[in-house]
C-alpha angles and dihedrals in degrees: 000000000000099000092244096124112126095000122126127242136187138223138183093209107027092247111066112051133191140163093070094168095073113122101198139031089240091054089051093051091049091050092049092051091047089054089054097237112179088208120026129201125179129193144165122260117234124189101212102150123086117176112237133180110220105220092202090058091048093051092046092051092049090049090051091050090048091051090051088058104033103025116200090351088069096049094103095046111126093359123144097023111175119242092243090053091051091047091052093048091047092052093047096047092049093045092052092045093052091046090050092047091051094047093053097036093249096135123134108292101180140067142192122246123228136175092035112190130185112227118213 
């Protein structure tokens, strides 16, 4: 994740926020005033998105591709997969994805904003 969790951010319109590295509400207010915002909103950053590969979607897509090539002969391909096999594949796909994202700096770089407050 992007280390935004719990930090403060600022906005001039209450919708588009920036300054996510601010440690305190007071620091956020000071930054907003320094930026000369006519209206100032502050809020807390929340990291609430975690990328996840859905193994069922992956299997379904592979089955569709197999059917495109093999027609009805491919209808039973990847059928009746045991729960423990799906769990293992799910864990491995997500592990590899997260490792890849970290290696190439493709980690989550956004956040949601909660507890938005207009500062007078």
